[in-house]
FILUMMAR-827470 format. One record per residue (C-alpha): residue number from 0; chain; residue in one letter; x, y, z. Coordinates in Angstrom, 1 decimal. Each point is the difference from the previous one (the first is absolute). Example, Ala and Ser with C-alpha at 12.3 -4.5 7.8 and 13.67 -1.06 7.14 Angstrom:
<nodes>
NODE num cadena residuo   east  north     up
NODE   0      A       a   12.3   -4.5    7.8
NODE   1      A       s    1.4    3.4   -0.7
</nodes>
This chain:
<nodes>
NODE num cadena residuo   east  north     up
NODE   0      A       m  -32.6    6.4   -7.2
NODE   1      A       r    1.3    3.5    0.6
NODE   2      A       i    1.5    0.2    3.5
NODE   3      A       s   -0.1    3.8    0.5
NODE   4      A       r   -2.3    0.9    2.9
NODE   5      A       f   -0.1    3.7   -0.8
NODE   6      A       g   -3.4    1.2   -0.8
NODE   7      A       r   -1.2   -2.8    2.3
NODE   8      A       c    0.1   -0.3    3.7
NODE   9      A       v    3.7   -0.5    0.8
NODE  10      A       l   -0.3   -0.2    3.8
NODE  11      A       f    0.8   -3.2    1.7
NODE  12      A       l   -2.6   -1.4    2.4
NODE  13      A       a    0.5    1.8    3.3
NODE  14      A       v    0.7   -2.8    2.3
NODE  15      A       v    0.8    0.9    3.6
NODE  16      A       g    3.3   -1.2    1.4
NODE  17      A       a    3.6    1.0    0.5
NODE  18      A       g    2.3   -0.6   -3.0
NODE  19      A       l   -3.0   -0.1   -2.4
NODE  20      A       i   -0.2    3.3   -1.6
NODE  21      A       g    2.4    2.6    1.3
NODE  22      A       a    2.0    2.8   -1.5
NODE  23      A       w    1.4   -1.0   -3.5
NODE  24      A       t    3.3    1.2   -1.3
NODE  25      A       p    1.2    0.1   -3.6
NODE  26      A       a    1.5   -3.2   -1.3
NODE  27      A       g    3.7   -0.1   -0.7
NODE  28      A       h    1.7   -0.6    3.4
NODE  29      A       r    1.5   -3.1    1.4
NODE  30      A       p   -2.4   -1.5    2.5
NODE  31      A       v    0.8   -0.1    3.7
NODE  32      A       s   -2.3   -3.0    0.2
NODE  33      A       a   -2.6   -1.6   -2.2
NODE  34      A       a   -3.5    0.2    1.3
NODE  35      A       h   -2.9   -2.3   -0.7
NODE  36      A       h   -3.5    1.4    0.3
NODE  37      A       p   -3.6   -1.2    0.1
NODE  38      A       m   -1.9   -0.3   -3.3
NODE  39      A       r   -0.6    3.4   -1.7
NODE  40      A       p   -3.1   -0.5   -2.1
NODE  41      A       w   -0.8    2.4   -2.8
NODE  42      A       r   -3.5    1.7   -0.1
NODE  43      A       d   -1.8    1.5   -2.9
NODE  44      A       a   -1.5    3.5    0.0
NODE  45      A       n   -3.2   -1.4    1.7
NODE  46      A       g    2.0   -1.5    2.8
NODE  47      A       n   -0.4   -3.6   -1.2
NODE  48      A       l    2.7   -2.6    0.2
NODE  49      A       m    1.7   -0.3   -3.4
NODE  50      A       h    0.3   -3.4   -1.7
NODE  51      A       g    2.1   -1.3   -2.9
NODE  52      A       d   -1.3   -1.6   -3.1
NODE  53      A       r   -0.3   -3.4    1.8
NODE  54      A       h   -1.6    1.6    3.0
NODE  55      A       e    3.2    0.0    2.1
NODE  56      A       s    0.2    2.7    2.7
NODE  57      A       e    2.2    2.8   -1.3
NODE  58      A       t    2.6    1.5    2.4
NODE  59      A       g    3.1    2.2   -0.1
NODE  60      A       n    2.3   -2.3    1.8
NODE  61      A       w   -1.1   -3.7    0.1
NODE  62      A       a   -0.3   -2.8   -2.6
NODE  63      A       g   -1.0   -3.5    0.9
NODE  64      A       y   -2.8   -1.5    2.0
NODE  65      A       f   -1.7    0.3    3.3
NODE  66      A       v   -2.8   -1.7    1.9
NODE  67      A       a   -2.0    2.0    2.6
NODE  68      A       n   -2.4   -0.6    2.9
NODE  69      A       y   -2.7    2.0   -1.7
NODE  70      A       q    0.1   -2.6   -2.9
NODE  71      A       t    0.3   -3.2    2.0
NODE  72      A       g   -1.0    0.7    3.6
NODE  73      A       q    3.4   -1.5    1.1
NODE  74      A       s    2.6    1.5    2.3
NODE  75      A       y    3.4   -0.5   -1.4
NODE  76      A       g    2.6   -1.2    2.4
NODE  77      A       a    2.5   -1.5   -2.5
NODE  78      A       a    1.3    0.5   -3.5
NODE  79      A       q    2.8   -1.5   -2.0
NODE  80      A       g    1.5    0.5   -3.4
NODE  81      A       s    2.9   -1.4   -2.2
NODE  82      A       w    1.8    1.8   -2.8
NODE  83      A       t    3.3    0.3   -1.8
NODE  84      A       i    1.7    3.3    0.4
NODE  85      A       p    0.0    1.8   -3.4
NODE  86      A       a    3.0    2.0   -1.4
NODE  87      A       v   -1.0    3.7   -0.3
NODE  88      A       s    1.2    2.7   -2.3
NODE  89      A       f   -0.3    3.7   -0.3
NODE  90      A       v   -2.0    1.3   -2.9
NODE  91      A       g    1.2    3.5   -1.1
NODE  92      A       s   -1.9    2.8   -1.7
NODE  93      A       g    1.0    3.4   -1.2
NODE  94      A       s   -2.9    1.6    2.0
NODE  95      A       r    0.8   -2.0    3.2
NODE  96      A       t    1.7    1.7    2.9
NODE  97      A       n    0.2   -2.9    2.4
NODE  98      A       n    3.2   -2.0    0.5
NODE  99      A       q   -1.6   -3.0    1.7
NODE 100      A       q   -2.8   -2.4   -0.6
NODE 101      A       l   -1.3   -2.2    2.8
NODE 102      A       s   -2.0   -3.2    0.4
NODE 103      A       a   -0.9   -2.5    2.7
NODE 104      A       t   -1.6   -3.4    0.1
NODE 105      A       w   -1.7   -1.0    3.1
NODE 106      A       v   -2.7   -1.9    1.9
NODE 107      A       g   -2.0    1.7    2.8
NODE 108      A       i   -3.0    0.4    2.2
NODE 109      A       g   -2.0    3.3   -0.1
NODE 110      A       g    0.2    3.2   -1.9
NODE 111      A       t   -3.0   -0.4   -2.4
NODE 112      A       c   -3.5    1.5   -0.1
NODE 113      A       t   -2.7   -1.0    2.5
NODE 114      A       d   -2.8   -0.1   -2.6
NODE 115      A       a   -0.4   -0.6   -3.7
NODE 116      A       n    0.1    3.7   -1.0
NODE 117      A       c    2.5    1.1    2.6
NODE 118      A       d   -2.6    2.3    1.5
NODE 119      A       g    1.3   -0.4    3.6
NODE 120      A       a    3.3    1.3    1.5
NODE 121      A       g    1.9   -3.1   -1.2
NODE 122      A       d    2.3   -2.2    2.0
NODE 123      A       s    3.2    1.9    0.9
NODE 124      A       t    1.6   -3.0    1.6
NODE 125      A       l    2.3   -2.2   -2.0
NODE 126      A       i    2.5   -2.7    1.1
NODE 127      A       q    2.0   -1.3   -2.9
NODE 128      A       l    3.3   -1.5   -1.1
NODE 129      A       g    1.7   -0.4   -3.4
NODE 130      A       t    2.9    1.0   -2.2
NODE 131      A       e    0.9    3.3   -1.4
NODE 132      A       q    1.4    0.4   -3.6
NODE 133      A       d    1.2    3.5   -0.8
NODE 134      A       a    1.8    1.3   -3.1
NODE 135      A       y    2.0    3.2   -0.5
NODE 136      A       h    0.8    2.1   -3.1
NODE 137      A       i    3.8   -0.7    0.3
NODE 138      A       g   -0.8   -3.6   -0.8
NODE 139      A       s    0.2   -1.6    3.5
NODE 140      A       a   -2.7   -1.8    1.9
NODE 141      A       n   -0.7   -0.8    3.6
NODE 142      A       y   -1.7   -3.1    1.4
NODE 143      A       y   -0.9   -0.7    3.6
NODE 144      A       a   -2.6   -1.7    2.2
NODE 145      A       w   -2.0    1.9    2.5
NODE 146      A       y   -3.1    0.1    2.3
NODE 147      A       e   -2.2    2.9    1.1
NODE 148      A       m   -2.8    0.6    2.5
NODE 149      A       l   -1.7    3.3   -0.7
NODE 150      A       p    0.2    2.7    1.1
NODE 151      A       g    3.6   -1.2    0.8
NODE 152      A       n    2.8    0.2   -2.5
NODE 153      A       s    1.2   -3.0   -2.0
NODE 154      A       v    2.7   -2.2    1.6
NODE 155      A       t    2.6   -1.7   -2.2
NODE 156      A       i    0.3   -3.7    0.5
NODE 157      A       p    3.7   -0.7    0.5
NODE 158      A       n    0.3   -2.7   -2.7
NODE 159      A       p    1.2    0.7   -3.6
NODE 160      A       v   -2.2   -0.6   -3.0
NODE 161      A       q    0.6    0.3   -3.7
NODE 162      A       p   -1.9   -0.4   -3.3
NODE 163      A       g   -1.0   -3.6   -0.6
NODE 164      A       d   -0.4   -0.9    3.6
NODE 165      A       r   -3.1   -2.1    0.8
NODE 166      A       i   -1.7    1.6    3.0
NODE 167      A       n   -2.8   -1.2    2.3
NODE 168      A       a   -1.4    2.5    2.4
NODE 169      A       s   -2.7   -0.4    2.6
NODE 170      A       l   -1.6    1.7    3.0
NODE 171      A       q   -2.3   -1.6    2.5
NODE 172      A       c   -1.8    1.1    3.2
NODE 173      A       t    1.3   -2.5    2.6
NODE 174      A       a   -1.4    1.3    3.3
NODE 175      A       t   -2.8    2.3    1.4
NODE 176      A       c   -1.5    0.0   -3.5
NODE 177      A       s   -3.5    1.0    1.3
NODE 178      A       s    1.5    3.0    1.9
NODE 179      A       t    0.6    3.5   -1.2
NODE 180      A       t    3.7   -0.6    0.0
NODE 181      A       q    1.3   -3.3   -1.3
NODE 182      A       t    3.3   -2.0   -0.2
NODE 183      A       w    1.2   -0.6   -3.5
NODE 184      A       t    2.7   -2.2   -1.4
NODE 185      A       l    1.7    1.3   -3.2
NODE 186      A       s    2.0   -2.5   -2.0
NODE 187      A       m    2.0    0.1   -3.2
NODE 188      A       t    2.0   -2.7   -1.7
NODE 189      A       d    2.4    0.5   -2.9
NODE 190      A       y    0.2   -3.5   -1.5
NODE 191      A       t    2.6    1.0   -2.6
NODE 192      A       a    2.4    1.6    2.6
NODE 193      A       g   -0.9   -2.6    2.6
NODE 194      A       w   -1.0    2.3    3.0
NODE 195      A       t   -3.1    0.3    2.1
NODE 196      A       w   -0.9    3.0    2.2
NODE 197      A       s   -2.8    0.3    2.6
NODE 198      A       q   -1.1    2.6    2.4
NODE 199      A       t   -2.9    0.3    2.5
NODE 200      A       v   -1.6    3.4    0.4
NODE 201      A       s   -3.0    1.6    1.7
NODE 202      A       y   -2.4    2.0   -2.2
NODE 203      A       a   -3.6    1.2    0.2
NODE 204      A       s   -1.8   -1.0   -3.2
NODE 205      A       p   -3.7   -0.3   -0.6
NODE 206      A       m    0.9   -2.8   -2.4
NODE 207      A       l   -2.3    1.3   -2.8
NODE 208      A       s    1.9   -1.2   -3.1
NODE 209      A       a    2.9   -1.9   -1.5
NODE 210      A       e    2.1    1.1   -3.0
NODE 211      A       w    2.6   -1.1   -2.5
NODE 212      A       i    1.4    3.1   -1.6
NODE 213      A       e    2.5    1.6   -2.3
NODE 214      A       e    0.3    3.6    1.2
NODE 215      A       a    1.3    3.3   -1.2
NODE 216      A       t    1.8    1.0    3.2
NODE 217      A       s    0.8    3.4    1.4
NODE 218      A       s    3.2    1.8    1.0
NODE 219      A       c   -0.3    1.8    3.3
NODE 220      A       t    2.1    2.5    1.9
NODE 221      A       g   -1.7    0.3    3.4
NODE 222      A       s   -3.7    0.5   -0.7
NODE 223      A       n    0.6    1.3   -3.5
NODE 224      A       c   -0.7   -2.8   -2.5
NODE 225      A       t   -0.6   -0.4   -3.7
NODE 226      A       v   -1.1   -3.0   -2.0
NODE 227      A       e    2.9   -0.8   -2.4
NODE 228      A       p   -0.4   -1.2   -3.6
NODE 229      A       l   -0.3   -3.8   -0.1
NODE 230      A       a    3.2   -1.9   -0.9
NODE 231      A       d   -0.3   -2.2   -3.1
NODE 232      A       f   -0.3   -3.4    1.5
NODE 233      A       g   -1.2   -1.7   -3.2
NODE 234      A       q   -2.2   -2.7    1.3
NODE 235      A       l   -0.4   -1.5    3.5
NODE 236      A       t   -2.0   -3.0    1.0
NODE 237      A       i   -1.4   -0.6    3.5
NODE 238      A       n   -0.9   -3.6    0.2
NODE 239      A       p   -1.5   -1.2    2.2
NODE 240      A       g   -1.5    2.5    2.4
NODE 241      A       t   -2.0   -1.2    3.0
NODE 242      A       a   -2.3    1.7    2.4
NODE 243      A       n   -0.8   -1.5    3.4
NODE 244      A       g    2.0   -3.1   -1.2
NODE 245      A       t   -2.2   -0.8   -3.0
NODE 246      A       n   -0.6    0.9   -3.6
NODE 247      A       p   -1.6    3.5   -0.1
NODE 248      A       f   -1.7   -0.9   -3.4
NODE 249      A       l    0.7    3.4   -1.5
NODE 250      A       s   -2.0    1.5   -2.9
NODE 251      A       l    1.2    2.9   -2.1
NODE 252      A       d   -3.2    2.1    0.2
NODE 253      A       q   -0.4   -0.4    3.8
NODE 254      A       n    3.5    0.0    1.2
NODE 255      A       g    2.3    1.4   -2.7
NODE 256      A       i    1.9    3.3    0.3
NODE 257      A       q    1.8    1.8   -2.8
NODE 258      A       l    2.4    2.9    0.5
NODE 259      A       v    0.0    3.2   -2.0
NODE 260      A       e    2.4    2.6    1.4
NODE 261      A       d   -0.8    3.7   -0.1
NODE 262      A       k    2.4    2.4   -1.8
NODE 263      A       s    2.5   -2.8   -0.8
NODE 264      A       i   -1.0   -2.4   -2.8
NODE 265      A       q    0.6   -3.4    1.7
NODE 266      A       t   -2.7   -2.6    0.3
NODE 267      A       a   -0.4   -3.6    1.2
NODE 268      A       a   -2.9   -2.5   -0.4
NODE 269      A       p   -0.6   -3.5    1.2
NODE 270      A       s   -0.9   -3.0   -2.1
NODE 271      A       a   -3.2   -1.9    0.6
NODE 272      A       p    0.7   -2.4    2.9
NODE 273      A       t    0.8   -3.7   -0.6
NODE 274      A       a   -1.5   -2.6    2.3
NODE 275      A       g   -1.1    2.8    2.3
NODE 276      A       d    3.3    0.9    1.6
NODE 277      A       g    2.6    0.7   -2.6
NODE 278      A       f    0.4    3.0   -2.3
NODE 279      A       t    2.6    2.0   -2.0
NODE 280      A       v    0.5    3.8    0.2
NODE 281      A       c    1.3    1.8   -3.1
NODE 282      A       w    1.7    3.4   -0.1
NODE 283      A       g   -1.1    2.5   -2.6
NODE 284      A       e    0.7    3.5   -1.3
NODE 285      A       t   -2.6    2.5   -1.3
NODE 286      A       n   -2.7   -2.7   -0.3
NODE 287      A       v   -1.2   -2.7    2.4
NODE 288      A       p    1.7   -3.2   -1.2
NODE 289      A       s   -1.8   -3.1   -1.1
NODE 290      A       c    1.2   -2.7    2.4
NODE 291      A       s   -0.3   -3.8   -0.1
NODE 292      A       f    0.9   -2.5    2.7
NODE 293      A       n    3.6   -1.1   -0.4
NODE 294      A       p    0.9   -2.5    2.6
NODE 295      A       g    3.6   -0.5   -1.2
NODE 296      A       s    1.6   -3.3   -0.8
NODE 297      A       s   -0.1   -2.7    2.7
NODE 298      A       p    1.8   -3.3    0.4
NODE 299      A       l   -3.2   -1.3    1.6
NODE 300      A       v   -2.5   -2.1   -1.9
NODE 301      A       a   -3.0   -1.9    1.3
NODE 302      A       a   -2.7   -2.5   -0.9
NODE 303      A       i   -3.2   -1.3    1.5
NODE 304      A       l   -1.8   -3.3   -0.3
NODE 305      A       p   -2.9   -0.5   -0.5
NODE 306      A       s   -0.9    3.2   -1.9
NODE 307      A       s   -3.6    0.1    1.1
NODE 308      A       r   -2.2   -0.7    3.0
NODE 309      A       s   -3.7    0.5    0.7
NODE 310      A       v   -1.3   -0.3    3.6
NODE 311      A       e   -2.9    0.8    2.2
NODE 312      A       i    0.1    3.0    2.4
NODE 313      A       g    1.9   -1.1    3.2
NODE 314      A       s    1.8   -2.9   -1.7
NODE 315      A       t    3.7    0.3   -0.6
NODE 316      A       a    1.6   -0.2   -3.5
NODE 317      A       t    3.6   -1.1    0.0
NODE 318      A       v    2.6   -0.1   -2.7
NODE 319      A       f    3.7   -0.8   -0.2
NODE 320      A       a    2.5    2.6   -1.1
NODE 321      A       t    3.7    0.1   -0.7
NODE 322      A       m    2.3    3.0    0.0
NODE 323      A       i    3.4   -0.3   -1.7
NODE 324      A       n    3.0    2.3    0.6
NODE 325      A       s    1.9   -0.1   -3.3
NODE 326      A       g    2.4    2.7    1.2
NODE 327      A       t    3.5    0.0    1.5
NODE 328      A       t   -0.9    1.3    3.5
NODE 329      A       t   -2.1   -1.4    2.8
NODE 330      A       a   -3.6    1.2   -0.2
NODE 331      A       q   -0.8    1.3    3.5
NODE 332      A       g   -3.4    0.1    1.8
NODE 333      A       c   -2.0   -1.6   -2.8
NODE 334      A       n   -3.7   -0.3    0.3
NODE 335      A       v   -3.3   -0.1   -1.9
NODE 336      A       a   -2.7    2.6    0.2
NODE 337      A       l   -3.5    0.2   -1.4
NODE 338      A       g    0.0    2.6   -2.8
NODE 339      A       t   -3.7    0.1   -0.9
NODE 340      A       n   -2.6    1.5    2.3
NODE 341      A       l   -2.3   -2.8    0.9
NODE 342      A       a   -2.2   -0.5    3.0
NODE 343      A       g    1.6   -2.7    2.2
NODE 344      A       s    3.2   -1.0    1.8
NODE 345      A       f    3.3   -1.0   -1.6
NODE 346      A       a    3.0   -1.9    1.4
NODE 347      A       f    3.2   -1.5   -1.4
NODE 348      A       q    2.3   -2.7    1.6
NODE 349      A       t    3.2   -1.6   -1.2
NODE 350      A       t   -0.1   -3.7   -1.0
NODE 351      A       s    2.4   -2.8   -0.6
NODE 352      A       a    0.5   -0.4   -3.8
NODE 353      A       a    0.4   -3.7    0.4
NODE 354      A       s   -3.2   -0.7    2.0
NODE 355      A       n   -2.1    3.2   -0.4
NODE 356      A       m   -0.4   -0.1    3.8
NODE 357      A       s   -0.1    3.4    1.8
NODE 358      A       t    3.1    1.2    1.8
NODE 359      A       g    0.5    2.8    2.4
NODE 360      A       a   -2.7    2.4    1.1
NODE 361      A       p   -2.6    1.7   -2.2
NODE 362      A       n    0.9    3.4   -1.5
NODE 363      A       t    3.7   -0.3    0.9
NODE 364      A       p    2.4    1.4   -2.6
NODE 365      A       v    2.9   -2.2   -1.2
NODE 366      A       n    3.4    0.5   -1.7
NODE 367      A       i    0.6   -1.6   -3.3
NODE 368      A       a    3.6   -0.8   -1.1
NODE 369      A       p    1.3    0.9   -3.5
NODE 370      A       g   -1.3   -2.5   -2.5
NODE 371      A       a   -2.3   -1.6    2.6
NODE 372      A       a   -3.8   -0.3    0.1
NODE 373      A       q   -2.5    0.1    2.9
NODE 374      A       s   -3.4   -1.6   -0.1
NODE 375      A       f   -3.1    1.3    1.9
NODE 376      A       v   -3.6   -0.8    0.6
NODE 377      A       l   -2.3    3.0   -0.5
NODE 378      A       s   -3.4    0.1    1.6
NODE 379      A       f   -3.0    2.3   -0.4
NODE 380      A       t   -3.3   -0.2    1.9
NODE 381      A       p   -2.7    2.2   -1.7
NODE 382      A       s   -2.4    2.0    2.2
NODE 383      A       a   -2.3    1.0   -2.9
NODE 384      A       a   -1.0   -1.3   -3.4
NODE 385      A       f    1.8    1.2   -3.2
NODE 386      A       s    0.2   -1.2   -3.5
NODE 387      A       a    3.2   -1.6   -1.5
NODE 388      A       t    2.8    2.5    0.5
NODE 389      A       d    3.6   -0.1   -1.3
NODE 390      A       t    1.6    0.4    3.4
NODE 391      A       d    3.5    1.5    0.2
NODE 392      A       f    2.5   -1.1    2.6
NODE 393      A       q    3.1    2.0    0.8
NODE 394      A       f    3.1   -2.2    0.2
NODE 395      A       g    2.6    2.4    1.6
NODE 396      A       c    3.1    0.1    2.0
NODE 397      A       a    1.2    3.0    2.0
NODE 398      A       n    3.2    0.6   -2.0
NODE 399      A       l   -1.3   -0.8   -3.5
NODE 400      A       n   -2.6    1.3   -2.4
NODE 401      A       m   -3.1   -2.2    0.0
NODE 402      A       a   -0.6   -2.9   -2.4
NODE 403      A       p   -2.0    1.1   -3.1
NODE 404      A       i   -3.7   -0.8    0.2
NODE 405      A       d   -0.9   -2.2   -3.0
NODE 406      A       t   -3.6   -1.2   -0.5
NODE 407      A       g   -0.1   -3.8   -0.1
NODE 408      A       l    3.5   -0.4    1.6
NODE 409      A       d   -0.2    1.6    3.5
NODE 410      A       t   -3.6    1.1    0.1
NODE 411      A       l   -3.1   -1.9    1.2
NODE 412      A       l   -3.4    0.1   -1.6
NODE 413      A       l   -2.1    0.1    3.2
NODE 414      A       a   -3.7    0.0    0.5
NODE 415      A       s   -2.2   -0.1    3.1
NODE 416      A       s   -3.7   -1.0    0.4
NODE 417      A       a   -2.6    0.1    2.7
NODE 418      A       t   -1.0   -3.6   -0.7
NODE 419      A       p    2.1   -3.1   -0.7
NODE 420      A       v    1.5    0.1   -3.5
NODE 421      A       p    2.0   -2.2   -2.3
NODE 422      A       d    3.8    0.5    0.4
NODE 423      A       v    1.8   -1.5   -2.9
NODE 424      A       v    3.8   -0.3    0.6
NODE 425      A       a    1.7   -0.3   -3.4
NODE 426      A       l    3.6   -0.9   -0.8
NODE 427      A       s    1.6   -0.1   -3.5
NODE 428      A       a    2.9   -2.0   -1.4
NODE 429      A       t    2.0    0.4   -3.2
NODE 430      A       t    2.0   -2.7   -1.8
NODE 431      A       s    3.2    1.8    1.0
NODE 432      A       n   -1.2    0.0    3.6
NODE 433      A       d    1.1    3.6    0.4
NODE 434      A       g   -3.3    1.8   -0.3
NODE 435      A       i    0.9    1.2   -3.6
NODE 436      A       l   -2.0   -1.0   -3.0
NODE 437      A       d    2.4   -0.2   -3.0
NODE 438      A       i   -1.7    0.3   -3.4
NODE 439      A       s    2.2   -1.0   -2.9
NODE 440      A       g   -0.1    2.7   -2.6
NODE 441      A       t   -2.3    2.9   -0.6
NODE 442      A       s   -2.7   -2.3   -1.4
NODE 443      A       g    0.6   -3.0    2.3
NODE 444      A       a   -2.1   -1.5    2.8
NODE 445      A       s    0.6   -1.5    3.5
NODE 446      A       a   -2.0   -1.0    3.0
NODE 447      A       f    0.1   -0.1    3.8
NODE 448      A       a   -1.9   -1.9    2.6
NODE 449      A       v   -2.1    1.2    3.0
NODE 450      A       a   -1.1   -1.9    3.1
NODE 451      A       t   -2.7    1.3    2.2
NODE 452      A       v   -1.7   -0.8    3.3
NODE 453      A       n   -3.1    1.7    1.4
NODE 454      A       v    0.7    0.5    3.7
NODE 455      A       g   -3.2    2.0    0.4
NODE 456      A       a   -3.7   -0.6   -0.5
NODE 457      A       s   -1.6   -1.9   -2.8
NODE 458      A       s   -1.7    1.9   -2.8
NODE 459      A       s   -3.5   -0.9   -1.4
NODE 460      A       s    1.0    1.2   -3.5
NODE 461      A       p    3.1   -0.8   -2.1
NODE 462      A       f    3.1    2.1   -0.1
NODE 463      A       q    1.3    1.7   -3.1
NODE 464      A       v    3.8   -0.5   -0.5
NODE 465      A       t    1.7    2.4   -2.4
NODE 466      A       a    3.4    1.3   -1.0
NODE 467      A       d    1.2    3.6   -0.7
NODE 468      A       t    3.1    2.2    0.1
NODE 469      A       g   -1.2    2.4    2.6
NODE 470      A       s    0.8    3.7   -0.7
NODE 471      A       a    2.7   -1.0   -2.6
NODE 472      A       n   -1.0    0.0   -3.7
NODE 473      A       l    1.8   -3.0   -1.3
NODE 474      A       p   -0.4   -1.8   -3.4
NODE 475      A       l   -1.3   -3.2    1.5
NODE 476      A       s   -3.1   -2.1   -0.2
NODE 477      A       f   -1.2   -2.7    2.3
NODE 478      A       t   -2.0   -3.1    0.2
NODE 479      A       l   -0.6   -2.2    3.2
NODE 480      A       c   -1.2   -3.4    1.0
NODE 481      A       q   -0.7   -1.8    3.2
NODE 482      A       t    2.3   -3.0    0.3
NODE 483      A       d    0.2   -3.5    1.5
NODE 484      A       p    2.1    0.5    3.2
NODE 485      A       s    1.7   -3.3   -0.6
NODE 486      A       s    0.9    0.2   -3.7
NODE 487      A       g   -0.2    3.8   -0.7
NODE 488      A       q   -2.1   -0.7   -3.0
NODE 489      A       c   -2.8    2.4   -1.0
NODE 490      A       l   -3.5   -1.2    1.0
NODE 491      A       a   -1.4    2.0   -2.9
NODE 492      A       a    1.2    2.0   -3.0
NODE 493      A       p    1.8    3.2    1.1
NODE 494      A       a   -2.1    3.2   -0.2
NODE 495      A       s    0.2    3.6    0.9
NODE 496      A       s   -1.4   -0.7    3.5
NODE 497      A       v   -0.8   -3.0    2.1
NODE 498      A       s   -3.1   -0.6    2.1
NODE 499      A       a    0.7   -2.2    3.0
NODE 500      A       m   -1.6   -0.9    3.3
NODE 501      A       i    2.5    0.3    2.9
NODE 502      A       p   -1.7   -1.3    3.2
NODE 503      A       a    1.5    0.6    3.4
NODE 504      A       n    3.3   -1.9    0.2
NODE 505      A       g   -0.2   -0.7   -3.8
NODE 506      A       t    3.4   -0.1   -1.8
NODE 507      A       p   -0.6    0.4   -3.8
NODE 508      A       t    3.0    0.6   -2.3
NODE 509      A       f    0.2    2.0   -3.2
NODE 510      A       s    2.3    0.7   -2.9
NODE 511      A       v    0.5    3.4   -1.7
NODE 512      A       f    1.2    0.1   -3.6
NODE 513      A       a    1.6    3.3   -1.2
NODE 514      A       s    0.6    0.9   -3.7
NODE 515      A       a    2.2    2.9   -1.0
NODE 516      A       g   -0.7    2.5   -2.7
NODE 517      A       g    3.1    2.1    0.5
NODE 518      A       t    3.0    0.6    2.2
NODE 519      A       v   -0.4   -0.1    3.8
NODE 520      A       p    3.1    1.3    1.7
NODE 521      A       f    1.2   -1.5    3.3
NODE 522      A       d   -1.4    2.3    2.6
NODE 523      A       p   -1.3   -2.2    2.8
NODE 524      A       a   -1.3    2.9    2.1
NODE 525      A       n   -2.4    1.1   -2.7
NODE 526      A       n   -0.3   -2.6   -2.7
NODE 527      A       r   -2.1   -2.8    1.7
NODE 528      A       i   -2.8   -2.3   -0.8
NODE 529      A       f   -2.7   -0.1    2.7
NODE 530      A       l   -2.5   -2.9    0.6
NODE 531      A       r   -3.1    1.2    1.8
NODE 532      A       v   -2.8   -2.0    1.6
NODE 533      A       k   -3.3    1.9    0.2
NODE 534      A       d   -3.2   -1.0    1.8
NODE 535      A       g   -3.5    0.3   -1.6
NODE 536      A       s   -0.2    3.7    1.0
NODE 537      A       g    3.4    0.9   -1.7
NODE 538      A       n    1.9    0.2    3.3
NODE 539      A       i    3.6   -1.3   -0.2
NODE 540      A       r    0.4   -2.8    2.5
NODE 541      A       g    3.4   -1.2   -1.2
NODE 542      A       s    2.9    1.0   -2.2
NODE 543      A       t    3.6   -0.8   -0.9
NODE 544      A       s    2.5    1.2   -2.6
NODE 545      A       v    3.2   -0.8   -1.8
NODE 546      A       a    2.6    2.2   -1.9
NODE 547      A       v    0.0   -0.4   -3.7
NODE 548      A       k    2.5    0.7   -2.8
NODE 549      A       t    0.6   -0.9   -3.6
NODE 550      A       q    3.4   -1.4   -1.0
</nodes>
């Protein structure tokens, strides 16, 4: 898209408040201080809020995500975000007269519109904290941490930061939260450098929104300010971000913001969110960049067993999970969060790997030593009915990027019903006992076994048991049979599907035979065989999977 706003309405939304839109001076001077402003939405010639190609709100200074009271009905008394500070560089141009390019990454409360089209005066309050990343034409860069409470100036946090540092920043109303003026606790931890900072302040916020933003900041001398060109930060991922202590379940068209600067040619756009609370922001020039979620590498991996549950509303579905820290540093403050927006309540609790008995208190983070693993029990109690949903869980630690989300490994196929339903727990076993089905050669065959138990209600009709490769297109074909639990022998000739009655507490077993018609590389996150148990209406009531490869 063209980013010139001449010939269109180039005025920012006039939002009342000190430090918002003052006198603007030409770029090219060294800033006395960097200023962080409320969102500056673009409007078209008819006065309507402008949107990007994916329906993101389009602004002159923010890129990222927000959630607002006018969308959710909530007041926002807490927000948190984690990111790794990017290295920034100055991008020169023969027509450019500035000698500095600025950027800031922050989490905050306030500063957005008060309705969907920004027809009101807007929220001029904003309490925020984050990191500043500024680049200069002479080749240097400046990095520091800060907080700000508009209309006041930003305050530098007296702890050093540098590119590559893993930051966690949060702000929370801690007292008089229903009053006009509240008490807030601002906190920041640099897990790479090993410091933590916290400060308690008083601030009057209407608590109308929460944000996770990459901003084109301003340089100011007194009340004279100008938005500087956006420093080239490449890509930056904020993951996770929470609002009021929970997943905000962001969506691109409702909560996304893309930045298109006026006069300069810098842009920034967010990716679609992953699991509702993580996203990447990408820097661009001339055109708005195409941006995909890039969580960065992580030493964390996770797995869940069983991989499916199907329960009645009000009944609790539980599964066991394991998080492994394959890195060389201690993973700090590790927890599990629900990453899919489902109606109900979620909790996690650490367990003993030896006994599977719960340890500690629910929802209490834990440290995981290098090379060690931590087991958990995860529980979800649905409050509404929903069909089988691949449910994401976020296995994260404060100082590390989150574990990748891999369907069939650390996801749960979860369903809820208004009436009692079958709930078939299925577990698979390969001959190597490592969850990997090895097929000898590109035309070979192999098999794995599946044990099931129906811990839910009986079904009046038989189940259909099938096998597939999920979203992966693999050169494999399958046959199945129900087996004698004692001998493992097929009770009938293998076929493309098996019809079986599984009454309450029934424990049938099955074998899956896989034949290759080509090469299947070893990619356990993606190349998997799924066994699915469907009721007479086609609802999945049980599933399990194994990794597969040809040798």
